[in-house]
VEXPAKE-132695 format. One record per atom (N, C-alpha, C): residue in one letter; atom name; y, z, x. Coordinates in steps of 0.2 Angstrom, whole numbers, plus 2048, in hexadecimal, padded with zeros to 3 digits. Each point is the difference from the previous one (the first is absolute). Example, Ala and Ser with C-alpha at 12.3 -4.5 7.8 and 13.67 -1.06 7.14 Angstrom:
ATOM  code  site    v    w    u
ATOM     A     N  7E4  827  842
ATOM     A    CA  806  800  7FC
ATOM     A     C  806  800  804
ATOM     S     N  805  7FC  7FE
ATOM     S    CA  806  801  804
ATOM     S     C  805  803  7FC
//
This chain:
ATOM  code  site    v    w    u
ATOM     M     N  865  C4C  3F1
ATOM     M    CA  806  7FF  804
ATOM     M     C  802  807  803
ATOM     R     N  801  800  807
ATOM     R    CA  801  806  803
ATOM     R     C  806  803  7FE
ATOM     V     N  806  7FD  7FF
ATOM     V    CA  806  803  7FE
ATOM     V     C  7FF  804  7F9
ATOM     L     N  7FC  7FE  7FC
ATOM     L    CA  7FF  803  7FA
ATOM     L     C  7FC  807  801
ATOM     R     N  7FB  800  804
ATOM     R    CA  7FC  806  802
ATOM     R     C  805  805  803
ATOM     D     N  805  7FE  804
ATOM     D    CA  804  804  803
ATOM     D     C  805  803  7FB
ATOM     I     N  802  7FD  7FA
ATOM     I    CA  805  802  7FB
ATOM     I     C  7FC  805  7FC
ATOM     I     N  7FA  7FF  7FE
ATOM     I    CA  7FD  804  7FB
ATOM     I     C  7FF  807  803
ATOM     G     N  802  805  7FC
ATOM     G    CA  800  807  802
ATOM     G     C  806  803  803
ATOM     I     N  805  7FB  801
ATOM     I    CA  806  803  803
ATOM     I     C  804  804  7FB
ATOM     E     N  804  805  802
ATOM     E    CA  804  804  7FB
ATOM     E     C  806  7FB  7FE
ATOM     V     N  802  801  7FA
ATOM     V    CA  806  7FD  7FE
ATOM     V     C  805  805  7FE
ATOM     L     N  806  7FF  803
ATOM     L    CA  806  804  7FF
ATOM     L     C  806  7FD  7FC
ATOM     N     N  803  804  7FC
ATOM     N    CA  806  7FD  7FD
ATOM     N     C  806  800  805
ATOM     S     N  806  7FE  7FD
ATOM     S    CA  806  800  805
ATOM     S     C  802  807  802
ATOM     E     N  7FE  805  7FC
ATOM     E    CA  802  807  802
ATOM     E     C  7FA  803  805
ATOM     I     N  7FC  7FC  802
ATOM     I    CA  7FA  802  805
ATOM     I     C  7FC  805  7FD
ATOM     K     N  7FE  7FF  7F9
ATOM     K    CA  7FC  804  7FD
ATOM     K     C  7F9  7FC  7FF
ATOM     V     N  7FA  803  801
ATOM     V    CA  7FA  7FD  7FF
ATOM     V     C  7FF  7FF  7F9
ATOM     I     N  7FE  7F9  7FE
ATOM     I    CA  7FF  7FF  7F9
ATOM     I     C  7F8  7FE  7FF
ATOM     G     N  7FD  7FF  806
ATOM     G    CA  7F9  7FE  7FF
ATOM     G     C  7FD  7FC  806
ATOM     T     N  7FB  7FD  7FF
ATOM     T    CA  7FD  7FC  806
ATOM     T     C  7FE  7F9  7FD
ATOM     V     N  800  7FB  804
ATOM     V    CA  7FE  7F9  7FE
ATOM     V     C  7F9  800  7FF
ATOM     K     N  7FE  7FE  7FA
ATOM     K    CA  7F9  7FF  7FE
ATOM     K     C  7FE  7F9  800
ATOM     D     N  804  7FB  7FF
ATOM     D    CA  7FE  7F9  800
ATOM     D     C  806  7FC  801
ATOM     V     N  800  7FA  801
ATOM     V    CA  805  7FB  801
ATOM     V     C  7FF  7FA  7FC
ATOM     N     N  805  7FD  7FD
ATOM     N    CA  800  7FA  7FC
ATOM     N     C  802  7FB  805
ATOM     I     N  7FD  7FA  801
ATOM     I    CA  801  7FB  804
ATOM     I     C  801  7F9  7FC
ATOM     D     N  805  7FC  802
ATOM     D    CA  801  7FA  7FD
ATOM     D     C  7FC  7FB  805
ATOM     T     N  7FA  7FE  7FD
ATOM     T    CA  7FB  7FC  805
ATOM     T     C  803  7F9  802
ATOM     A     N  805  7FE  7FC
ATOM     A    CA  803  7F9  801
ATOM     A     C  804  801  806
ATOM     T     N  804  805  801
ATOM     T    CA  805  801  806
ATOM     T     C  7FD  805  805
ATOM     N     N  7FB  804  7FE
ATOM     N    CA  7FD  805  805
ATOM     N     C  806  805  801
ATOM     S     N  803  802  7FA
ATOM     S    CA  806  805  801
ATOM     S     C  7FE  806  7FB
ATOM     I     N  802  806  802
ATOM     I    CA  7FF  806  7FC
ATOM     I     C  805  7FF  7FA
ATOM     Q     N  7FD  801  7FA
ATOM     Q    CA  804  800  7FA
ATOM     Q     C  802  808  7FE
ATOM     S     N  7FB  804  801
ATOM     S    CA  802  807  7FE
ATOM     S     C  7FA  805  803
ATOM     L     N  802  806  800
ATOM     L    CA  7FB  805  802
ATOM     L     C  7FE  804  7FA
ATOM     I     N  7FA  802  800
ATOM     I    CA  7FD  805  7FB
ATOM     I     C  800  807  803
ATOM     V     N  804  804  7FE
ATOM     V    CA  801  807  803
ATOM     V     C  7FC  805  7FB
ATOM     K     N  7FC  804  803
ATOM     K    CA  7FD  806  7FD
ATOM     K     C  805  805  800
ATOM     E     N  803  802  7FB
ATOM     E    CA  806  805  7FF
ATOM     E     C  7FD  806  7FD
ATOM     K     N  802  806  803
ATOM     K    CA  7FE  806  7FD
ATOM     K     C  806  803  7FD
ATOM     S     N  7FF  802  7F9
ATOM     S    CA  806  803  7FC
ATOM     S     C  7FD  806  7FE
ATOM     E     N  804  805  800
ATOM     E    CA  7FE  807  7FD
ATOM     E     C  800  800  7F9
ATOM     N     N  7FB  803  7FD
ATOM     N    CA  800  801  7F9
ATOM     N     C  804  807  7FE
ATOM     K     N  805  7FF  7FD
ATOM     K    CA  805  806  7FF
ATOM     K     C  7FF  803  7F9
ATOM     N     N  7FA  800  7FD
ATOM     N    CA  800  803  7F9
ATOM     N     C  800  807  7FF
ATOM     G     N  800  804  806
ATOM     G    CA  801  807  7FF
ATOM     G     C  7F9  804  7FF
ATOM     I     N  7FB  7FC  7FE
ATOM     I    CA  7F9  803  7FF
ATOM     I     C  7FC  7FF  806
ATOM     F     N  7FF  7F9  801
ATOM     F    CA  7FC  7FE  806
ATOM     F     C  804  7FD  805
ATOM     N     N  800  803  806
ATOM     N    CA  804  7FD  806
ATOM     N     C  7FC  7FB  804
ATOM     K     N  7FD  7FB  7FD
ATOM     K    CA  7FB  7FC  804
ATOM     K     C  804  7FA  802
ATOM     N     N  7FE  7FC  805
ATOM     N    CA  803  7FA  803
ATOM     N     C  7FC  7FA  7FC
ATOM     K     N  804  7FB  7FE
ATOM     K    CA  7FE  7FA  7FD
ATOM     K     C  802  7FA  805
ATOM     E     N  7FB  7FC  801
ATOM     E    CA  801  7FA  804
ATOM     E     C  801  7FA  7FC
ATOM     T     N  805  7FD  801
ATOM     T    CA  802  7F9  7FD
ATOM     T     C  801  7FB  805
ATOM     D     N  7FF  7FA  7FE
ATOM     D    CA  802  7FA  804
ATOM     D     C  806  7FD  7FE
ATOM     T     N  804  7FE  805
ATOM     T    CA  807  7FD  7FF
ATOM     T     C  800  7FA  804
ATOM     I     N  802  7FA  7FD
ATOM     I    CA  801  7FA  803
ATOM     I     C  807  800  803
ATOM     I     N  801  7FF  806
ATOM     I    CA  807  7FF  804
ATOM     I     C  801  7F9  802
ATOM     P     N  804  7FC  7FD
ATOM     P    CA  802  7F9  802
ATOM     P     C  802  801  808
ATOM     F     N  7FE  7FA  803
ATOM     F    CA  802  800  807
ATOM     F     C  807  800  802
ATOM     E     N  804  7FE  7FB
ATOM     E    CA  807  800  801
ATOM     E     C  803  807  800
ATOM     M     N  7FD  805  7FE
ATOM     M    CA  802  806  800
ATOM     M     C  7FF  804  806
ATOM     I     N  7FC  7FD  805
ATOM     I    CA  7FE  803  806
ATOM     I     C  806  7FF  805
ATOM     N     N  802  806  803
ATOM     N    CA  805  7FF  806
ATOM     N     C  7FD  7FF  806
ATOM     C     N  7FB  803  802
ATOM     C    CA  7FC  7FF  806
ATOM     C     C  7F9  802  800
ATOM     I     N  7FC  7FD  804
ATOM     I    CA  7F9  802  801
ATOM     I     C  7FF  802  808
ATOM     G     N  7FD  806  801
ATOM     G    CA  7FE  802  807
ATOM     G     C  7FB  805  7FF
ATOM     D     N  800  806  803
ATOM     D    CA  7FB  805  7FF
ATOM     D     C  801  802  7F9
ATOM     K     N  805  800  7FD
ATOM     K    CA  801  801  7F9
ATOM     K     C  804  7FA  7FC
ATOM     I     N  7FF  800  7FA
ATOM     I    CA  804  7FB  7FC
ATOM     I     C  806  803  7FD
ATOM     I     N  806  7FE  801
ATOM     I    CA  806  803  7FD
ATOM     I     C  803  7FB  7FB
ATOM     L     N  801  802  7F9
ATOM     L    CA  803  7FC  7FB
ATOM     L     C  807  800  801
ATOM     K     N  803  7FB  7FC
ATOM     K    CA  808  800  800
ATOM     K     C  803  805  7FB
ATOM     Q     N  7FC  802  7FB
ATOM     Q    CA  803  805  7FB
ATOM     Q     C  7FB  805  800
ATOM     T     N  802  805  7FC
ATOM     T    CA  7FB  806  7FE
ATOM     T     C  7FB  7FD  7FB
ATOM     I     N  7FB  803  7FF
ATOM     I    CA  7FA  7FD  7FB
ATOM     I     C  803  800  7F9
ATOM     D     N  804  804  7FE
ATOM     D    CA  803  800  7F9
ATOM     D     C  804  7FA  7FF
ATOM     E     N  804  7FF  805
ATOM     E    CA  805  7FA  800
ATOM     E     C  7FC  7F9  800
ATOM     A     N  7FA  800  804
ATOM     A    CA  7FC  7FA  801
ATOM     A     C  7FC  7FF  7F9
ATOM     L     N  7FE  806  7FD
ATOM     L    CA  7FC  7FF  7FA
ATOM     L     C  804  7FE  7FA
ATOM     S     N  807  802  800
ATOM     S    CA  804  7FE  7FB
ATOM     S     C  802  7F9  800
ATOM     I     N  800  7FD  807
ATOM     I    CA  802  7F9  801
ATOM     I     C  7F9  7FC  7FD
ATOM     I     N  7FA  802  802
ATOM     I    CA  7FA  7FD  7FE
ATOM     I     C  800  800  7F9
ATOM     N     N  801  805  7FC
ATOM     N    CA  7FF  801  7F9
ATOM     N     C  805  7FB  7FC
ATOM     E     N  806  7FF  804
ATOM     E    CA  805  7FB  7FD
ATOM     E     C  7FE  7F9  800
ATOM     L     N  7FB  7FE  805
ATOM     L    CA  7FE  7F9  800
ATOM     L     C  7FC  7FE  7FB
//
């Protein structure tokens, strides 16, 4: 699907326009051919004070949390707000 190839690799920004990662994959509902969620490769800094390495994690962002898709994908909330909503589900 051409649209999916265009989305994978796009930077994802939170509502404060801070980069949280890039789209790694997309979950599709094959019955309706609609996007259900994005799998985002998120970089988070390891702040243990001994090693200052970057750790990559994957985060699933439901499509309902996306504000707009263009050259960048912008979320309706910050990633912390979005993750807290996801964890409540």
